[in-house]
VOLUM-664877 format. One record per residue (C-alpha): residue in one letter; z, y negated, x negated. Coordinates in steps of 0.001 Angstrom, whole numbers. Each point is the difference from the previous one (the first is absolute). Layout:
BEGIN
pt type->A Z->Z Y->Y X->X
...
//
This chain:
BEGIN
pt type->M Z->0 Y->0 X->0
pt type->S Z->-965 Y->-3346 X->-1476
pt type->K Z->2350 Y->-2946 X->-380
pt type->R Z->-2051 Y->-1928 X->2519
pt type->M Z->375 Y->2751 X->2615
pt type->I Z->3748 Y->224 X->-610
pt type->G Z->223 Y->-3771 X->455
pt type->I Z->-1979 Y->84 X->3240
pt type->V Z->2134 Y->2820 X->1412
pt type->S Z->3217 Y->-1788 X->-1034
pt type->V Z->-1050 Y->-3289 X->1592
pt type->T Z->-1081 Y->1818 X->3178
pt type->V Z->3360 Y->1751 X->277
pt type->L Z->1856 Y->-3276 X->-625
pt type->I Z->-2045 Y->-1803 X->2666
pt type->F Z->669 Y->2844 X->2419
pt type->F Z->3758 Y->-233 X->-569
pt type->A Z->-70 Y->-3799 X->258
pt type->L Z->-1838 Y->177 X->3343
pt type->E Z->2476 Y->2609 X->1185
pt type->T Z->2965 Y->-2122 X->-1113
pt type->F Z->-1218 Y->-2955 X->2079
pt type->H Z->-729 Y->2368 X->2928
pt type->L Z->-3687 Y->-875 X->60
pt type->I Z->-793 Y->3712 X->36
pt type->D Z->2240 Y->2765 X->1243
pt type->V Z->-1014 Y->3316 X->-1529
pt type->Y Z->2783 Y->434 X->-2499
pt type->R Z->2223 Y->3036 X->385
pt type->A Z->3371 Y->-169 X->-1685
pt type->D Z->61 Y->3676 X->-911
pt type->W Z->-3017 Y->101 X->-2330
pt type->W Z->904 Y->-2656 X->-2575
pt type->P Z->1731 Y->2552 X->-2289
pt type->L Z->-3392 Y->1657 X->-332
pt type->L Z->-1375 Y->-3230 X->-1478
pt type->L Z->2920 Y->-116 X->-2419
pt type->F Z->-651 Y->3616 X->-1008
pt type->I Z->-3734 Y->-613 X->-463
pt type->F Z->716 Y->-3060 X->-2140
pt type->G Z->2365 Y->2017 X->-2212
pt type->I Z->-2547 Y->2802 X->-359
pt type->M Z->-2713 Y->-2548 X->-869
pt type->I Z->2175 Y->-1336 X->-2827
pt type->H Z->419 Y->3534 X->-1335
pt type->L Z->-3700 Y->794 X->296
pt type->L Z->-1015 Y->-3189 X->-1804
pt type->F Z->2518 Y->694 X->-2761
pt type->F Z->-1249 Y->3527 X->-590
pt type->K Z->-3651 Y->-972 X->420
pt type->R Z->379 Y->-2550 X->-2791
pt type->G Z->1245 Y->2684 X->-2366
pt type->A Z->3790 Y->-128 X->482
pt type->N Z->669 Y->-2473 X->-2809
pt type->E Z->3599 Y->-165 X->-1163
pt type->E Z->-216 Y->-3814 X->-11
pt type->E Z->-883 Y->-72 X->3714
pt type->A Z->2571 Y->2570 X->1101
pt type->F Z->2205 Y->-2769 X->1414
pt type->L Z->-2413 Y->-62 X->2960
pt type->L Z->1438 Y->3320 X->1103
pt type->L Z->3326 Y->-1680 X->798
pt type->P Z->-1253 Y->-1799 X->3146
pt type->G Z->-2326 Y->2917 X->768
pt type->G Z->2889 Y->2455 X->-9
pt type->I Z->2149 Y->-2358 X->2065
pt type->F Z->-2731 Y->-396 X->2636
pt type->V Z->-622 Y->3733 X->296
pt type->M Z->3683 Y->892 X->265
pt type->M Z->831 Y->-2772 X->2471
pt type->A Z->-2956 Y->938 X->2187
pt type->G Z->1500 Y->3478 X->247
pt type->T Z->3343 Y->-1489 X->995
pt type->F Z->-1568 Y->-2232 X->2639
pt type->F Z->-1990 Y->2926 X->1412
pt type->L Z->3316 Y->1771 X->599
pt type->N Z->1077 Y->-3023 X->2081
pt type->V Z->3676 Y->415 X->-875
pt type->R Z->2303 Y->-2764 X->1263
pt type->D Z->3038 Y->752 X->-2174
pt type->P Z->507 Y->-2995 X->-2353
pt type->L Z->1606 Y->2161 X->-2672
pt type->F Z->-3013 Y->2334 X->-17
pt type->I Z->-2388 Y->-2960 X->-279
pt type->I Z->1938 Y->-1490 X->-2929
pt type->A Z->11 Y->3393 X->-1706
pt type->S Z->-3753 Y->248 X->600
pt type->Y Z->-606 Y->-3382 X->-1626
pt type->L Z->2024 Y->1044 X->-3041
pt type->L Z->-1782 Y->3332 X->-205
pt type->A Z->-3405 Y->-1675 X->332
pt type->F Z->867 Y->-2282 X->-2911
pt type->A Z->1222 Y->2992 X->-2015
pt type->F Z->-3233 Y->1843 X->806
pt type->G Z->-2094 Y->-2968 X->-1167
pt type->L Z->2034 Y->-159 X->-3213
pt type->F Z->-466 Y->3739 X->-412
pt type->E Z->-3780 Y->-276 X->206
pt type->W Z->50 Y->-2916 X->-2446
pt type->W Z->2204 Y->2045 X->-2348
pt type->V Z->-2240 Y->3078 X->208
pt type->F Z->-3365 Y->-1687 X->-453
pt type->G Z->1060 Y->-3025 X->-2051
pt type->K Z->2277 Y->1898 X->-2363
pt type->Q Z->2620 Y->-2756 X->306
pt type->Q Z->3200 Y->1727 X->-1112
pt type->E Z->2168 Y->-2999 X->911
pt type->L Z->-757 Y->605 X->3707
pt type->K Z->1781 Y->3349 X->6
pt type->V Z->3544 Y->-1350 X->488
pt type->P Z->-734 Y->-2418 X->2891
pt type->M Z->-2160 Y->2658 X->1651
pt type->I Z->2803 Y->2549 X->-116
pt type->L Z->2547 Y->-2558 X->1240
pt type->F Z->-2131 Y->-1048 X->2970
pt type->A Z->-857 Y->3596 X->872
pt type->S Z->3612 Y->1210 X->-204
pt type->Y Z->1334 Y->-2920 X->2028
pt type->S Z->-2723 Y->575 X->2562
pt type->L Z->820 Y->3686 X->148
pt type->S Z->3660 Y->-762 X->606
pt type->L Z->-926 Y->-2353 X->2844
pt type->F Z->-2310 Y->2640 X->1494
pt type->I Z->2780 Y->2538 X->-93
pt type->E Z->2397 Y->-2510 X->1543
pt type->S Z->-2372 Y->-840 X->2824
pt type->A Z->-1022 Y->3686 X->399
pt type->V Z->-2824 Y->-983 X->2311
pt type->S Z->-2692 Y->2278 X->-1311
pt type->L Z->573 Y->2682 X->-2586
pt type->I Z->-3646 Y->1021 X->327
pt type->Y Z->-997 Y->-3397 X->-1368
pt type->L Z->2389 Y->532 X->-2926
pt type->F Z->-1588 Y->3367 X->-676
pt type->F Z->-3458 Y->-1598 X->-7
pt type->I Z->1135 Y->-2656 X->-2483
pt type->A Z->1591 Y->2644 X->-2240
pt type->V Z->-3247 Y->1988 X->-35
pt type->V Z->-2010 Y->-3124 X->-899
pt type->F Z->2343 Y->-816 X->-2888
pt type->L Z->-98 Y->3609 X->-1197
pt type->V Z->-3807 Y->33 X->-41
pt type->F Z->-141 Y->-3246 X->-1970
pt type->Y Z->2672 Y->1246 X->-2409
pt type->I Z->-1957 Y->3190 X->-652
pt type->F Z->-3170 Y->-2040 X->-481
pt type->R Z->1798 Y->-2275 X->-2465
pt type->Y Z->1425 Y->3017 X->-1877
pt type->R Z->-3454 Y->1567 X->-364
pt type->L Z->-1471 Y->-3318 X->-1092
pt type->L Z->2642 Y->-360 X->-2721
pt type->K Z->-466 Y->3640 X->-1023
pt type->N Z->-3776 Y->-537 X->-386
pt type->E Z->572 Y->-3166 X->-2046
pt type->R Z->2382 Y->1829 X->-2322
pt type->A Z->-2528 Y->2803 X->-445
pt type->D Z->-2715 Y->-2554 X->-832
pt type->V Z->2189 Y->-1659 X->-2627
pt type->Q Z->684 Y->3253 X->-1820
//
């Protein structure tokens, strides 16, 4: 997709939301906006990987990871404030995790672990959805395994 096309689509979406905000058109449904957030997060990831996954541009995965994780939370439509706060913290931890994995920024490891552990404690305290916790644990496990294999391959290349 060219930059011009992305610009045209972005301006069209912004005009649509502006017209909806001023009630000039009335086609907006409040339950599909998380899909837009999810698509935007996936687009960030696709552009990052399409450009070659440069370590210098890995910081872009922070907002991408936040958008994807928060879209999942909003799709669940949970009203518990404690669960929502925990989701925000976990989304930030997930974005830091992606930045740490693909950017090889070792200084991100401590804040990532702190945010993730605090989020996990809030999830357990709210106990709204243990299935969601299981999903998050599986995602972190997959990325950890990927990171381990990546480091193992780099060590093999060095020797």
